[in-house]
C-alpha positions as a printed NumPy array, in Angstrom:
array([[-12.802, -59.207,   0.227],
       [-12.987, -58.066,  -3.386],
       [-15.438, -55.365,  -4.208],
       [-18.107, -56.309,  -6.743],
       [-18.146, -52.679,  -7.948],
       [-15.285, -51.36 , -10.162],
       [-13.178, -48.331,  -9.293],
       [-14.991, -45.113, -10.384],
       [-13.247, -41.828, -10.916],
       [-10.146, -43.392,  -9.395],
       [-11.908, -44.152,  -6.121],
       [-12.825, -47.55 ,  -4.736],
       [-16.365, -48.368,  -3.711],
       [-17.01 , -48.269,   0.04 ],
       [-17.673, -51.461,   1.936],
       [-20.235, -51.35 ,   4.831],
       [-20.848, -54.094,   7.381],
       [-24.524, -54.321,   8.363],
       [-25.387, -55.217,  11.957],
       [-26.861, -58.673,  12.522],
       [-29.828, -57.194,  14.381],
       [-31.145, -53.955,  15.723],
       [-34.091, -51.602,  15.572],
       [-33.887, -51.402,  11.759],
       [-35.98 , -53.597,   9.434],
       [-34.097, -52.867,   6.235],
       [-30.571, -52.041,   5.007],
       [-32.067, -48.694,   3.93 ],
       [-33.297, -48.028,   7.475],
       [-29.749, -48.592,   8.828],
       [-28.017, -46.403,   6.203],
       [-30.509, -43.574,   6.91 ],
       [-29.774, -43.975,  10.64 ],
       [-26.035, -43.682,   9.937],
       [-25.986, -40.946,   7.295],
       [-29.562, -39.715,   6.823],
       [-28.655, -36.423,   8.535],
       [-26.053, -35.737,   5.805],
       [-27.552, -36.94 ,   2.491],
       [-30.926, -38.719,   2.759],
       [-31.934, -38.057,  -0.854],
       [-28.586, -39.325,  -2.062],
       [-29.012, -42.576,  -0.175],
       [-32.524, -43.094,  -1.673],
       [-31.233, -42.316,  -5.17 ],
       [-28.496, -44.992,  -4.792],
       [-30.928, -47.637,  -3.765],
       [-33.333, -46.799,  -6.584],
       [-30.445, -46.605,  -9.108],
       [-29.077, -50.066,  -8.157],
       [-25.816, -48.55 ,  -6.899],
       [-25.903, -50.309,  -3.538],
       [-25.015, -53.915,  -4.045],
       [-24.395, -57.207,  -2.264],
       [-21.209, -59.258,  -2.353],
       [-22.304, -60.939,  -5.638],
       [-22.975, -57.571,  -7.217],
       [-26.795, -57.874,  -7.023],
       [-28.491, -54.549,  -6.246],
       [-30.385, -53.957,  -3.01 ],
       [-33.79 , -52.35 ,  -2.966],
       [-35.427, -50.109,  -0.404],
       [-37.151, -53.2  ,   1.036],
       [-34.041, -55.487,   1.329],
       [-34.212, -56.887,   4.912],
       [-31.333, -55.921,   7.168],
       [-30.441, -59.519,   7.945],
       [-30.196, -60.587,   4.269],
       [-26.578, -59.367,   3.855],
       [-23.58 , -58.93 ,   6.028],
       [-21.54 , -56.644,   3.687],
       [-22.765, -54.225,   1.082],
       [-20.894, -51.85 ,  -1.27 ],
       [-21.732, -48.444,  -2.62 ],
       [-20.102, -45.301,  -4.09 ],
       [-19.947, -42.489,  -1.595],
       [-20.645, -38.927,  -2.539],
       [-17.269, -37.256,  -3.246],
       [-16.877, -33.777,  -1.741],
       [-15.794, -30.888,  -3.927],
       [-12.021, -30.553,  -3.693],
       [ -9.728, -27.691,  -4.647],
       [ -6.764, -29.103,  -6.656],
       [ -3.593, -28.903,  -4.616],
       [ -0.898, -26.748,  -6.353],
       [  1.537, -29.708,  -6.619],
       [  2.161, -32.362,  -9.194],
       [  3.042, -36.042,  -8.97 ],
       [  5.426, -37.363, -11.624],
       [  6.172, -40.86 , -12.953],
       [  9.779, -42.062, -12.71 ],
       [  9.234, -45.514, -14.147],
       [  6.418, -47.674, -15.464],
       [  6.059, -51.202, -16.822],
       [  3.332, -53.856, -16.792],
       [  3.893, -54.611, -13.105],
       [  4.746, -51.387, -11.326],
       [  4.635, -47.634, -11.433],
       [  7.223, -45.663,  -9.56 ],
       [  6.139, -42.112,  -8.732],
       [  7.743, -39.054,  -7.314],
       [  5.178, -37.745,  -4.778],
       [  5.339, -34.024,  -3.917],
       [  4.959, -32.551,  -0.468],
       [  1.346, -31.932,   0.712],
       [ -0.187, -34.633,  -1.507],
       [ -1.552, -37.703,   0.431],
       [ -0.574, -41.129,  -0.785],
       [ -4.11 , -42.505,  -0.495],
       [ -7.602, -41.059,  -0.045],
       [ -8.579, -40.109,   3.471],
       [-10.311, -37.374,   5.384],
       [-10.819, -34.286,   3.28 ],
       [ -8.466, -35.571,   0.582],
       [-10.02 , -38.122,  -1.817],
       [ -9.362, -37.285,  -5.416],
       [ -6.461, -35.096,  -4.278],
       [ -4.238, -38.056,  -3.473],
       [ -1.364, -39.595,  -5.383],
       [ -3.245, -42.862,  -5.872],
       [ -6.415, -41.35 ,  -7.326],
       [ -4.557, -38.852,  -9.505],
       [ -2.388, -41.612, -11.001],
       [ -5.273, -44.037, -11.483],
       [ -7.083, -41.329, -13.519],
       [ -4.084, -39.937, -15.382],
       [ -2.641, -43.346, -16.315],
       [ -5.977, -45.11 , -16.727],
       [ -4.904, -47.808, -14.239],
       [ -7.933, -48.51 , -11.991],
       [ -6.169, -51.449, -10.299],
       [ -3.219, -49.348,  -9.13 ],
       [ -2.383, -49.897,  -5.484],
       [  0.517, -48.431,  -3.363],
       [  2.94 , -50.92 ,  -1.893],
       [  3.92 , -48.54 ,   0.918],
       [  2.971, -45.118,   2.234],
       [  4.487, -41.675,   2.675],
       [  3.055, -39.046,   4.981],
       [  1.196, -36.26 ,   3.265],
       [  3.926, -33.831,   4.273],
       [  6.757, -36.121,   3.038],
       [  7.88 , -36.128,  -0.615],
       [  9.691, -38.735,  -2.633],
       [  9.664, -42.18 ,  -4.214],
       [  6.506, -44.318,  -4.077],
       [  6.121, -47.799,  -5.491],
       [  2.681, -48.826,  -6.921],
       [  1.521, -52.232,  -8.104],
       [ -0.275, -52.253, -11.474],
       [ -1.485, -55.812, -11.69 ],
       [ -3.447, -57.839,  -9.064],
       [ -1.85 , -60.985, -10.585],
       [  1.707, -59.972,  -9.558],
       [  0.919, -57.707,  -6.613],
       [  1.667, -60.38 ,  -3.964],
       [  5.227, -60.775,  -5.29 ],
       [  5.929, -57.14 ,  -4.394],
       [  4.028, -57.204,  -1.111],
       [  6.249, -60.007,   0.096],
       [  9.37 , -57.787,  -0.403],
       [  8.007, -55.261,   2.097],
       [  6.786, -57.89 ,   4.532],
       [ 10.29 , -59.411,   4.568],
       [ 12.   , -55.998,   4.745],
       [ 13.742, -56.739,   1.479],
       [ 13.291, -53.181,   0.257],
       [ 16.025, -50.742,   1.241],
       [ 14.78 , -47.18 ,   1.741],
       [ 16.886, -44.045,   1.883],
       [ 15.605, -40.626,   3.003],
       [ 17.104, -37.185,   3.245],
       [ 16.215, -34.43 ,   5.701],
       [ 17.386, -30.993,   6.599],
       [ 17.588, -29.856,  10.181],
       [ 18.209, -26.356,  11.587],
       [ 21.044, -26.339,  14.118],
       [ 19.986, -24.604,  17.354],
       [ 22.52 , -21.95 ,  18.285],
       [ 21.015, -21.357,  21.728],
       [ 23.913, -21.312,  24.144],
       [ 26.367, -21.837,  21.332],
       [ 25.974, -25.624,  21.602],
       [ 24.452, -26.76 ,  18.285],
       [ 26.683, -25.055,  15.778],
       [ 28.35 , -26.654,  12.778],
       [ 31.232, -27.908,  14.954],
       [ 28.781, -29.521,  17.386],
       [ 27.032, -31.334,  14.54 ],
       [ 30.27 , -32.598,  12.994],
       [ 31.412, -33.928,  16.356],
       [ 28.021, -35.362,  17.416],
       [ 27.553, -37.206,  14.165],
       [ 31.143, -38.029,  13.224],
       [ 29.927, -41.6  ,  13.099],
       [ 26.43 , -42.627,  12.033],
       [ 23.953, -42.767,  14.85 ],
       [ 21.532, -45.707,  15.183],
       [ 18.309, -44.844,  16.995],
       [ 16.263, -47.737,  18.432],
       [ 13.239, -47.41 ,  20.62 ],
       [  9.65 , -48.37 ,  21.029],
       [  7.055, -46.146,  19.331],
       [  3.312, -46.167,  19.605],
       [  0.529, -43.986,  18.234],
       [ -0.48 , -41.503,  20.795],
       [ -4.103, -41.245,  21.857],
       [ -3.734, -37.505,  21.767],
       [ -4.133, -36.068,  18.33 ],
       [ -2.167, -37.754,  15.484],
       [  1.168, -37.932,  17.205],
       [  3.541, -40.835,  17.769],
       [  5.202, -41.272,  21.114],
       [  8.25 , -43.115,  22.458],
       [  7.536, -45.464,  25.339],
       [  9.463, -47.981,  27.445],
       [  9.588, -51.472,  26.072],
       [ 11.083, -53.716,  23.446],
       [ 12.312, -51.617,  20.522],
       [ 10.139, -51.715,  17.383],
       [ 11.601, -48.726,  15.471],
       [ 15.139, -48.365,  14.144],
       [ 16.807, -45.67 ,  11.997],
       [ 20.447, -45.181,  10.937],
       [ 21.314, -41.397,  10.79 ],
       [ 24.354, -40.105,   8.891],
       [ 25.465, -36.486,   8.609],
       [ 26.089, -35.513,   4.969],
       [ 27.107, -31.886,   5.323],
       [ 26.573, -28.653,   7.243],
       [ 26.195, -25.223,   5.685],
       [ 24.015, -22.1  ,   5.461],
       [ 24.539, -18.747,   7.056],
       [ 26.651, -18.527,  10.198],
       [ 23.747, -17.325,  12.252],
       [ 21.381, -20.094,  11.034],
       [ 23.426, -23.216,  10.067],
       [ 21.623, -26.259,   8.653],
       [ 22.538, -29.865,   8.343],
       [ 21.645, -32.404,   5.636],
       [ 21.224, -35.957,   6.961],
       [ 20.799, -39.341,   5.238],
       [ 18.295, -41.566,   6.998],
       [ 18.041, -45.317,   6.53 ],
       [ 15.046, -46.751,   8.333],
       [ 15.024, -50.449,   9.171],
       [ 11.378, -50.262,  10.234],
       [  8.426, -48.153,   9.116],
       [  6.487, -46.855,  12.107],
       [  4.242, -43.792,  11.719],
       [  6.324, -40.548,  11.941],
       [  9.383, -42.65 ,  12.817],
       [ 11.949, -40.45 ,  11.102],
       [ 10.456, -37.249,  12.458],
       [ 10.367, -38.58 ,  15.986],
       [ 13.913, -39.972,  15.838],
       [ 15.394, -36.754,  14.478],
       [ 13.602, -34.635,  17.141],
       [ 14.914, -37.046,  19.783],
       [ 18.474, -36.474,  18.611],
       [ 17.97 , -32.746,  19.086],
       [ 17.959, -31.997,  15.383],
       [ 14.252, -31.906,  14.481],
       [ 13.419, -31.702,  10.775],
       [ 12.814, -28.181,   9.477],
       [  9.235, -27.007,   9.15 ],
       [  7.841, -29.988,  11.107],
       [  4.574, -28.857,  12.737],
       [  4.462, -31.855,  15.07 ],
       [  7.924, -32.571,  16.453],
       [  9.565, -31.654,  18.751],
       [  6.752, -29.196,  19.505],
       [  3.157, -29.482,  18.375],
       [  2.158, -26.229,  16.724],
       [ -1.339, -24.867,  16.363],
       [ -3.093, -26.18 ,  13.244],
       [ -2.677, -23.79 ,  10.343],
       [ -3.37 , -23.797,   6.578],
       [ -0.687, -25.427,   4.47 ],
       [  2.207, -23.099,   3.702],
       [  3.51 , -24.296,   0.34 ],
       [  6.607, -22.15 ,   0.712],
       [  7.709, -24.134,   3.778],
       [  7.348, -27.892,   3.128],
       [  8.566, -30.366,   5.592],
       [ 12.231, -30.947,   4.805],
       [ 11.962, -34.686,   4.478],
       [ 12.393, -36.604,   1.174],
       [ 12.213, -40.288,   0.312],
       [ 15.345, -40.202,  -1.836],
       [ 15.306, -43.724,  -3.099],
       [ 14.397, -47.406,  -2.793],
       [ 16.319, -50.533,  -3.827],
       [ 15.173, -54.16 ,  -4.201],
       [ 15.5  , -57.23 ,  -6.347],
       [ 12.582, -57.145,  -8.748],
       [ 10.628, -60.415,  -8.246],
       [  9.533, -60.48 , -11.898],
       [ 12.848, -59.76 , -13.683],
       [ 15.278, -61.009, -10.965],
       [ 17.349, -57.841, -11.425],
       [ 18.505, -55.497,  -8.682],
       [ 16.774, -52.17 ,  -9.294],
       [ 16.992, -48.73 ,  -7.693],
       [ 14.778, -45.716,  -8.179],
       [ 15.823, -42.199,  -7.108],
       [ 13.705, -39.107,  -6.539],
       [ 14.313, -36.147,  -8.801],
       [ 12.983, -33.739,  -6.22 ],
       [ 15.174, -31.597,  -3.967],
       [ 14.819, -30.149,  -0.444],
       [ 14.775, -26.348,  -0.685],
       [ 16.642, -25.866,   2.545],
       [ 19.557, -28.152,   1.607],
       [ 22.815, -26.475,   2.704],
       [ 25.305, -25.798,  -0.115]])
């Protein structure tokens, strides 16, 4: 359902579904019930300023009956945000797509405490592209290549590529080799991953916190894992892996690497959930979306985009 309100400050208007009935006479009564404890004056100002509208763009008043509309749109109050000390760069741009290099710690899209501090909102504002929409997602802690659609007219052509899994994705990660018991040293890694490993299992979002879990059942997640090289100091060897996901489940790569006994460096979730702590910009998750490949539906050419970022723990 298309919003009747344009993007403002890089952020979409919020859609709200009104209940069909209840102890509220007006749409205003319902909104005050939902959010009056947070910003009652702001809600009243929006109604008086014509900034709460119906599907056809017509403004609601304080007296608009609850049952008159099913959906309404409005601009939410944006919280003050401290700019994150990271930058998103553009690798490629044409009239159909923007390809960006997202840094660690920056979310792909607005959510939670990060609204304007997201790759989408930053790029919309910096490039003056209010219709920009991401074609896929990267975790906030993951860096690398992101594809955005510029034009609503051609967006569907790119969405189909992802729906049909016609986009090949390549990631890199660095894992610390556990020397406990002398098992996971450089020789162990070379032997264990002398051939690429293919991990297949069934993953679901856990009801506990934001984690993903592996459960019994038909596999729905698959990753090909290849060892690139091992290096680093003798007492703390590290391994660089190439990861090729066939599916895109939440935290898939992080879960699969932890399951192989080579969890990604600086991962606060897997294999062990750590206590929540402020972001440590000196220790980003060592996971990078290195590149994507696909046949461009507009030009018919095979294209590939590669990240210009590096993982700081990559062994020499």
